[in-house]
Every structure is written in structure tokens, then in C-alpha cells.
DSSP file (Angstrom, degrees, kcal/mol; ACC not computed):
  #  RESIDUE AA STRUCTURE BP1 BP2  ACC     N-H-->O    O-->H-N    N-H-->O    O-->H-N    TCO  KAPPA ALPHA  PHI   PSI    X-CA   Y-CA   Z-CA
    1    1 A X              0   0    0      0, 0.0     2,-0.5     0, 0.0     0, 0.0   0.000 360.0 360.0 360.0 103.4  -13.4    5.4   74.9
    2    2 A X        -     0   0    0      0, 0.0     2,-0.5     0, 0.0     0, 0.0  -0.836 360.0-131.7-102.1 132.7  -12.3    8.9   75.4
    3    3 A X        -     0   0    0     -2,-0.5     2,-0.1     4,-0.1     0, 0.0  -0.700  20.1-145.3 -86.1 132.1   -9.9   10.4   72.9
    4    4 A X     >  -     0   0    0     -2,-0.5     4,-2.6     1,-0.1     5,-0.2  -0.386  28.9-103.1 -86.4 172.0   -7.0   12.2   74.5
    5    5 A X  H  > S+     0   0    0      1,-0.2     4,-2.5     2,-0.2     5,-0.2   0.874 123.3  53.7 -63.1 -36.2   -5.4   15.3   73.0
    6    6 A X  H  > S+     0   0    0      2,-0.2     4,-2.4     1,-0.2    -1,-0.2   0.903 109.2  48.2 -64.1 -42.5   -2.5   13.2   71.7
    7    7 A X  H  > S+     0   0    0      2,-0.2     4,-2.5     1,-0.2    -2,-0.2   0.946 113.2  47.2 -64.2 -48.2   -4.9   10.8   69.9
    8    8 A X  H  X S+     0   0    0     -4,-2.6     4,-2.7     1,-0.2    -2,-0.2   0.904 111.7  50.7 -58.8 -42.7   -6.9   13.7   68.4
    9    9 A X  H  X S+     0   0    0     -4,-2.5     4,-2.5    -5,-0.2    -1,-0.2   0.901 110.4  49.6 -61.3 -41.0   -3.7   15.4   67.3
   10   10 A X  H  X S+     0   0    0     -4,-2.4     4,-2.5     2,-0.2    -2,-0.2   0.918 112.1  48.2 -65.3 -42.4   -2.5   12.1   65.7
   11   11 A X  H  X S+     0   0    0     -4,-2.5     4,-2.7     2,-0.2    -2,-0.2   0.917 112.4  48.5 -63.4 -44.5   -5.8   11.7   63.8
   12   12 A X  H  X S+     0   0    0     -4,-2.7     4,-2.6     2,-0.2    -2,-0.2   0.910 112.6  47.8 -64.8 -42.3   -5.7   15.3   62.6
   13   13 A X  H  X S+     0   0    0     -4,-2.5     4,-2.7     2,-0.2    -2,-0.2   0.913 112.4  49.2 -64.1 -41.7   -2.1   15.0   61.4
   14   14 A X  H  X S+     0   0    0     -4,-2.5     4,-2.8     2,-0.2    -2,-0.2   0.922 111.8  49.3 -65.9 -41.6   -2.9   11.7   59.6
   15   15 A X  H  X S+     0   0    0     -4,-2.7     4,-2.9     2,-0.2    -2,-0.2   0.925 111.5  49.0 -60.9 -43.7   -6.0   13.4   58.0
   16   16 A X  H  X S+     0   0    0     -4,-2.6     4,-2.7     2,-0.2    -2,-0.2   0.923 113.5  46.4 -59.8 -45.8   -3.8   16.3   56.9
   17   17 A X  H  X S+     0   0    0     -4,-2.7     4,-2.6     2,-0.2    -2,-0.2   0.911 112.8  50.4 -62.6 -41.9   -1.2   14.0   55.5
   18   18 A X  H  X S+     0   0    0     -4,-2.8     4,-2.5     2,-0.2    -2,-0.2   0.914 111.8  47.6 -62.8 -44.2   -3.9   11.9   53.8
   19   19 A X  H  X S+     0   0    0     -4,-2.9     4,-2.2     2,-0.2    -2,-0.2   0.922 113.4  47.6 -64.5 -44.8   -5.5   15.1   52.2
   20   20 A X  H  X S+     0   0    0     -4,-2.7     4,-2.3    -5,-0.2    -2,-0.2   0.907 112.1  50.3 -62.8 -41.0   -2.1   16.3   51.0
   21   21 A X  H  X S+     0   0    0     -4,-2.6     4,-3.2     1,-0.2     5,-0.2   0.926 110.3  49.6 -61.7 -45.0   -1.3   12.8   49.6
   22   22 A X  H  X S+     0   0    0     -4,-2.5     4,-2.8     2,-0.2    -1,-0.2   0.890 110.6  50.0 -63.5 -38.0   -4.6   12.7   47.8
   23   23 A X  H  X S+     0   0    0     -4,-2.2     4,-2.3     2,-0.2    -1,-0.2   0.931 114.2  44.8 -64.3 -44.0   -4.0   16.2   46.3
   24   24 A X  H  X S+     0   0    0     -4,-2.3     4,-2.1     2,-0.2    -2,-0.2   0.902 114.6  48.7 -68.2 -39.4   -0.5   15.2   45.1
   25   25 A X  H  X S+     0   0    0     -4,-3.2     4,-2.4     2,-0.2    -2,-0.2   0.877 108.9  53.6 -66.6 -37.9   -1.8   11.9   43.8
   26   26 A X  H  X S+     0   0    0     -4,-2.8     4,-1.7    -5,-0.2    -2,-0.2   0.924 111.4  45.3 -60.0 -45.2   -4.7   13.8   42.0
   27   27 A X  H  X S+     0   0    0     -4,-2.3     4,-2.1     1,-0.2    -2,-0.2   0.861 110.4  55.0 -65.5 -35.2   -2.1   16.0   40.3
   28   28 A X  H  X S+     0   0    0     -4,-2.1     4,-2.2     2,-0.2    -1,-0.2   0.888 105.9  50.8 -65.6 -38.5    0.0   13.1   39.5
   29   29 A X  H  X S+     0   0    0     -4,-2.4     4,-2.4     2,-0.2    -1,-0.2   0.885 108.5  52.9 -67.0 -36.3   -2.9   11.3   37.8
   30   30 A X  H  X S+     0   0    0     -4,-1.7     4,-2.6     1,-0.2    -2,-0.2   0.930 107.6  51.1 -64.0 -43.0   -3.5   14.5   35.7
   31   31 A X  H  X S+     0   0    0     -4,-2.1     4,-2.7     1,-0.2    -2,-0.2   0.885 109.3  51.2 -61.1 -38.2    0.2   14.4   34.7
   32   32 A X  H  X S+     0   0    0     -4,-2.2     4,-2.9     2,-0.2    -1,-0.2   0.904 110.0  49.8 -65.0 -38.5   -0.2   10.8   33.6
   33   33 A X  H  X S+     0   0    0     -4,-2.4     4,-2.9     2,-0.2    -2,-0.2   0.933 111.5  47.6 -63.9 -43.8   -3.2   11.7   31.6
   34   34 A X  H  X S+     0   0    0     -4,-2.6     4,-3.0     2,-0.2     5,-0.2   0.906 111.9  51.1 -63.9 -41.7   -1.3   14.5   30.0
   35   35 A X  H  X S+     0   0    0     -4,-2.7     4,-2.9     2,-0.2     5,-0.2   0.940 111.6  46.8 -60.5 -47.7    1.6   12.2   29.3
   36   36 A X  H  X S+     0   0    0     -4,-2.9     4,-2.7     2,-0.2    -2,-0.2   0.928 113.2  49.1 -60.9 -43.2   -0.7    9.6   27.7
   37   37 A X  H  X S+     0   0    0     -4,-2.9     4,-2.8     1,-0.2     5,-0.2   0.934 112.9  47.2 -60.9 -45.4   -2.4   12.3   25.6
   38   38 A X  H  X S+     0   0    0     -4,-3.0     4,-2.8     2,-0.2    -2,-0.2   0.904 111.5  50.7 -63.8 -39.8    1.0   13.6   24.5
   39   39 A X  H  X S+     0   0    0     -4,-2.9     4,-2.5    -5,-0.2    -1,-0.2   0.927 112.4  47.3 -62.7 -42.4    2.2   10.1   23.7
   40   40 A X  H  X S+     0   0    0     -4,-2.7     4,-2.3    -5,-0.2    -2,-0.2   0.909 113.5  46.7 -66.5 -39.7   -0.9    9.5   21.6
   41   41 A X  H  X S+     0   0    0     -4,-2.8     4,-2.9     2,-0.2    -1,-0.2   0.885 111.0  53.0 -68.0 -37.3   -0.7   12.8   19.8
   42   42 A X  H  X S+     0   0    0     -4,-2.8     4,-2.5    -5,-0.2    -2,-0.2   0.916 110.7  47.4 -61.8 -43.5    3.0   12.2   19.2
   43   43 A X  H  X S+     0   0    0     -4,-2.5     4,-2.4     2,-0.2    -2,-0.2   0.914 113.1  48.0 -63.3 -44.3    2.1    8.8   17.7
   44   44 A X  H  X S+     0   0    0     -4,-2.3     4,-2.6     2,-0.2    -2,-0.2   0.905 112.8  48.8 -63.2 -42.5   -0.6   10.3   15.5
   45   45 A X  H  X S+     0   0    0     -4,-2.9     4,-2.6     2,-0.2    -2,-0.2   0.915 111.0  49.5 -64.6 -41.6    1.7   13.1   14.4
   46   46 A X  H  X S+     0   0    0     -4,-2.5     4,-2.5     2,-0.2    -2,-0.2   0.906 112.2  49.0 -61.6 -42.5    4.4   10.6   13.5
   47   47 A X  H  X S+     0   0    0     -4,-2.4     4,-2.3     2,-0.2    -2,-0.2   0.914 112.4  48.2 -63.9 -42.1    1.9    8.5   11.6
   48   48 A X  H  X S+     0   0    0     -4,-2.6     4,-2.6     2,-0.2     5,-0.2   0.899 111.6  48.9 -64.2 -41.7    0.7   11.6    9.7
   49   49 A X  H  X S+     0   0    0     -4,-2.6     4,-2.7     2,-0.2     5,-0.2   0.924 111.5  51.0 -63.2 -44.4    4.2   12.7    8.9
   50   50 A X  H  X S+     0   0    0     -4,-2.5     4,-2.2     1,-0.2    -2,-0.2   0.909 110.9  47.9 -61.6 -42.1    5.0    9.2    7.6
   51   51 A X  H  X S+     0   0    0     -4,-2.3     4,-2.4     2,-0.2    -1,-0.2   0.911 113.4  46.9 -63.6 -44.4    1.9    9.2    5.4
   52   52 A X  H  X S+     0   0    0     -4,-2.6     4,-2.5     2,-0.2    -2,-0.2   0.872 110.9  52.6 -69.6 -33.4    2.6   12.7    4.0
   53   53 A X  H  X S+     0   0    0     -4,-2.7     4,-2.4    -5,-0.2    -2,-0.2   0.919 111.0  47.4 -64.9 -42.1    6.3   11.6    3.4
   54   54 A X  H  X S+     0   0    0     -4,-2.2     4,-2.2     2,-0.2    -2,-0.2   0.889 111.7  50.0 -66.4 -38.1    5.1    8.6    1.5
   55   55 A X  H  X S+     0   0    0     -4,-2.4     4,-2.6     2,-0.2    -2,-0.2   0.911 110.6  50.2 -64.1 -41.9    2.6   10.6   -0.5
   56   56 A X  H  X S+     0   0    0     -4,-2.5     4,-2.7     2,-0.2    -2,-0.2   0.908 110.0  49.7 -63.9 -41.5    5.4   13.1   -1.4
   57   57 A X  H  X S+     0   0    0     -4,-2.4     4,-2.5     2,-0.2    -1,-0.2   0.923 111.4  49.3 -61.1 -42.7    7.7   10.3   -2.5
   58   58 A X  H  X S+     0   0    0     -4,-2.2     4,-2.5     1,-0.2    -2,-0.2   0.902 111.8  49.1 -64.6 -39.9    4.9    8.8   -4.7
   59   59 A X  H  X S+     0   0    0     -4,-2.6     4,-2.8     2,-0.2    -1,-0.2   0.902 109.5  51.6 -66.0 -39.5    4.2   12.2   -6.2
   60   60 A X  H  X S+     0   0    0     -4,-2.7     4,-2.5     2,-0.2    -2,-0.2   0.937 112.0  46.7 -59.9 -46.4    7.9   12.8   -6.9
   61   61 A X  H  X S+     0   0    0     -4,-2.5     4,-2.4     1,-0.2    -2,-0.2   0.909 113.1  49.0 -63.6 -42.4    8.1    9.4   -8.7
   62   62 A X  H  X S+     0   0    0     -4,-2.5     4,-2.8     1,-0.2    -1,-0.2   0.908 110.5  50.8 -63.1 -40.6    4.9   10.2  -10.6
   63   63 A X  H  X S+     0   0    0     -4,-2.8     4,-3.0     2,-0.2     5,-0.2   0.931 109.7  50.1 -63.6 -44.2    6.3   13.6  -11.6
   64   64 A X  H  X S+     0   0    0     -4,-2.5     4,-2.4     2,-0.2    -2,-0.2   0.923 111.9  48.6 -59.0 -43.9    9.6   12.0  -12.9
   65   65 A X  H  X S+     0   0    0     -4,-2.4     4,-2.6     2,-0.2    -1,-0.2   0.936 113.1  47.2 -60.8 -47.4    7.6    9.4  -14.9
   66   66 A X  H  X S+     0   0    0     -4,-2.8     4,-2.8     1,-0.2    -2,-0.2   0.889 111.1  51.7 -64.8 -38.7    5.4   12.2  -16.4
   67   67 A X  H  X S+     0   0    0     -4,-3.0     4,-2.4     2,-0.2    -1,-0.2   0.913 110.9  47.3 -66.2 -40.1    8.4   14.3  -17.2
   68   68 A X  H  X S+     0   0    0     -4,-2.4     4,-2.3    -5,-0.2    -2,-0.2   0.923 113.3  48.5 -63.2 -41.9   10.1   11.4  -19.0
   69   69 A X  H  X S+     0   0    0     -4,-2.6     4,-2.5     1,-0.2    -2,-0.2   0.898 111.1  50.8 -64.3 -39.2    7.0   10.7  -20.9
   70   70 A X  H  X S+     0   0    0     -4,-2.8     4,-2.6     2,-0.2    -1,-0.2   0.874 109.0  51.2 -66.1 -36.5    6.6   14.4  -21.8
   71   71 A X  H  X S+     0   0    0     -4,-2.4     4,-2.4     2,-0.2    -1,-0.2   0.917 110.8  48.9 -63.4 -42.1   10.2   14.5  -23.0
   72   72 A X  H  X S+     0   0    0     -4,-2.3     4,-2.6     2,-0.2    -2,-0.2   0.932 112.2  47.6 -61.4 -46.4    9.6   11.4  -25.2
   73   73 A X  H  X S+     0   0    0     -4,-2.5     4,-2.6     1,-0.2    -2,-0.2   0.916 112.3  49.6 -63.3 -42.6    6.4   12.9  -26.6
   74   74 A X  H  X S+     0   0    0     -4,-2.6     4,-2.3     2,-0.2    -1,-0.2   0.887 110.6  50.6 -62.3 -39.3    8.2   16.2  -27.3
   75   75 A X  H  X S+     0   0    0     -4,-2.4     4,-2.5     2,-0.2    -2,-0.2   0.929 111.3  47.5 -65.1 -43.7   11.0   14.4  -29.0
   76   76 A X  H  X S+     0   0    0     -4,-2.6     4,-2.8     1,-0.2    -2,-0.2   0.921 111.2  51.5 -62.9 -42.8    8.5   12.5  -31.2
   77   77 A X  H  X S+     0   0    0     -4,-2.6     4,-2.7     1,-0.2    -1,-0.2   0.905 110.9  48.2 -61.0 -42.0    6.7   15.8  -32.0
   78   78 A X  H  X S+     0   0    0     -4,-2.3     4,-2.7     2,-0.2    -1,-0.2   0.892 111.2  50.5 -65.8 -39.9   10.1   17.4  -33.0
   79   79 A X  H  X S+     0   0    0     -4,-2.5     4,-2.3     2,-0.2    -2,-0.2   0.936 112.6  46.3 -64.8 -44.0   10.9   14.3  -35.2
   80   80 A X  H  X S+     0   0    0     -4,-2.8     4,-2.6     2,-0.2    -2,-0.2   0.908 112.3  51.1 -64.6 -41.1    7.6   14.5  -36.9
   81   81 A X  H  X S+     0   0    0     -4,-2.7     4,-2.4     2,-0.2    -2,-0.2   0.904 109.8  49.2 -60.3 -42.5    8.0   18.3  -37.4
   82   82 A X  H  X S+     0   0    0     -4,-2.7     4,-2.3     2,-0.2    -1,-0.2   0.891 110.9  50.8 -64.2 -39.6   11.4   17.8  -38.9
   83   83 A X  H  X S+     0   0    0     -4,-2.3     4,-2.5     2,-0.2    -2,-0.2   0.905 110.2  49.6 -61.4 -42.8    9.9   15.2  -41.2
   84   84 A X  H  X S+     0   0    0     -4,-2.6     4,-3.1     2,-0.2    -2,-0.2   0.911 108.9  51.8 -63.6 -42.3    7.1   17.6  -42.2
   85   85 A X  H  X S+     0   0    0     -4,-2.4     4,-2.5     2,-0.2    -2,-0.2   0.925 110.3  49.2 -61.6 -43.6    9.7   20.3  -42.9
   86   86 A X  H  X S+     0   0    0     -4,-2.3     4,-2.4     2,-0.2    -2,-0.2   0.927 112.7  47.4 -60.0 -44.5   11.6   17.9  -45.2
   87   87 A X  H  X S+     0   0    0     -4,-2.5     4,-3.5     1,-0.2     5,-0.2   0.906 110.9  52.1 -63.1 -40.2    8.4   16.9  -47.0
   88   88 A X  H  X S+     0   0    0     -4,-3.1     4,-2.2     2,-0.2    -1,-0.2   0.906 109.7  48.9 -64.0 -39.2    7.5   20.6  -47.3
   89   89 A X  H  X S+     0   0    0     -4,-2.5     4,-2.3     2,-0.2    -1,-0.2   0.910 112.2  49.0 -63.9 -41.6   10.9   21.3  -48.8
   90   90 A X  H  X S+     0   0    0     -4,-2.4     4,-2.4     1,-0.2    -2,-0.2   0.940 112.5  47.6 -63.7 -44.8   10.4   18.4  -51.2
   91   91 A X  H  X S+     0   0    0     -4,-3.5     4,-2.9     1,-0.2    -1,-0.2   0.864 109.0  54.0 -65.1 -32.6    6.9   19.6  -52.2
   92   92 A X  H  X S+     0   0    0     -4,-2.2     4,-2.4    -5,-0.2    -1,-0.2   0.928 109.3  48.6 -66.5 -41.2    8.3   23.1  -52.7
   93   93 A X  H  X S+     0   0    0     -4,-2.3     4,-2.4     2,-0.2    -2,-0.2   0.927 112.7  48.1 -62.6 -42.7   10.9   21.7  -55.1
   94   94 A X  H  X S+     0   0    0     -4,-2.4     4,-2.6     1,-0.2    -2,-0.2   0.916 110.0  52.1 -64.2 -41.6    8.1   19.7  -56.9
   95   95 A X  H  X S+     0   0    0     -4,-2.9     4,-2.6     1,-0.2    -1,-0.2   0.902 110.0  49.3 -60.5 -40.9    6.0   22.9  -57.1
   96   96 A X  H  X S+     0   0    0     -4,-2.4     4,-2.5     2,-0.2    -1,-0.2   0.912 111.0  49.3 -66.3 -39.1    8.9   24.8  -58.7
   97   97 A X  H  X S+     0   0    0     -4,-2.4     4,-2.8     2,-0.2    -2,-0.2   0.919 111.7  48.9 -62.7 -42.8    9.5   22.0  -61.2
   98   98 A X  H  X S+     0   0    0     -4,-2.6     4,-3.0     2,-0.2    -2,-0.2   0.914 112.0  48.2 -65.2 -41.9    5.8   22.0  -62.1
   99   99 A X  H  X S+     0   0    0     -4,-2.6     4,-3.0     2,-0.2    -1,-0.2   0.895 111.4  50.6 -62.6 -38.9    5.8   25.7  -62.5
  100  100 A X  H  X S+     0   0    0     -4,-2.5     4,-2.7     2,-0.2    -2,-0.2   0.916 113.1  46.0 -65.2 -40.1    9.0   25.5  -64.6
  101  101 A X  H  X S+     0   0    0     -4,-2.8     4,-2.6     2,-0.2    -2,-0.2   0.918 114.2  48.5 -65.6 -42.4    7.2   22.8  -66.8
  102  102 A X  H  X S+     0   0    0     -4,-3.0     4,-2.3     2,-0.2    -2,-0.2   0.918 112.5  48.1 -64.1 -43.6    4.1   24.9  -67.0
  103  103 A X  H  X S+     0   0    0     -4,-3.0     4,-1.9     1,-0.2    -1,-0.2   0.920 113.2  48.5 -63.7 -43.7    6.1   28.0  -67.9
  104  104 A X  H  X S+     0   0    0     -4,-2.7     4,-1.6     1,-0.2    -2,-0.2   0.894 110.6  50.5 -63.5 -38.0    8.0   26.0  -70.5
  105  105 A X  H  X S+     0   0    0     -4,-2.6     4,-0.6     1,-0.2    -1,-0.2   0.872 109.7  50.8 -69.0 -35.8    4.8   24.6  -72.0
  106  106 A X  H  < S+     0   0    0     -4,-2.3     3,-0.5     1,-0.2    -1,-0.2   0.844 110.2  49.3 -69.7 -31.9    3.3   28.0  -72.2
  107  107 A X  H  < S+     0   0    0     -4,-1.9    -1,-0.2     1,-0.2    -2,-0.2   0.801 104.9  59.4 -77.6 -25.0    6.3   29.4  -74.0
  108  108 A X  H  <        0   0    0     -4,-1.6    -1,-0.2     1,-0.2    -2,-0.2   0.631 360.0 360.0 -78.8 -10.7    6.3   26.5  -76.4
  109  109 A X     <        0   0    0     -4,-0.6    -1,-0.2    -3,-0.5    -2,-0.1   0.459 360.0 360.0 -83.9 360.0    2.8   27.3  -77.7
């Protein structure tokens, strides 16, 4: 079996086409890997964003609850403070009456 020039030329052309196809295919596989990697990263990023969003919503709700509780505590403190001021005024009036009685008692002696 002797190869003719036409047969050798055909084999060389087929080999060149095969090598070119393998190079293109190899690059194509790399692009598929990059696509899979980017899809995976995109999914992980979306998951991370969703988790952070959920955490932020939970923190916002907790902050609102704490602010309402703080307002209620402040209101109670102010009510107690007002009550103490009223008592202090009442005690001041009692002190003045006692001083008046004491002064009157001293003058009567």
C-alpha cells in the first residue's frame, strides 16, 4: 500500500482540521467551566444577599421593638418622676406647716 500524494495531502488536511477542532473544543470546554463557575458564584452571591437582607429585616424589626420598649420605659420613668415631684411638693408643704407649728409653739412659751 503505497500512499499517493493526494492520500498524504488528505491525511494532513484531516489532521490539521482535527487539531484545529480540538483546540476550539478545548477553548469551548474552558468557557463551559467559566460559565459553570460564574453560575455557581452567582447563586452563592444571591444566597448571601438573601441572607443579609433577611438579617437586616430582622434587625430592623428588633430595633423597632426595642425603640417601642424604650419609649414605654421612658414614659413610665417620666410618670414616676412626676409623681415624685408631686410628693416632694406635698412634703414641702408639710415641712412648712411643721415649721409653722414649731414657730408657733416656740412663740407661745
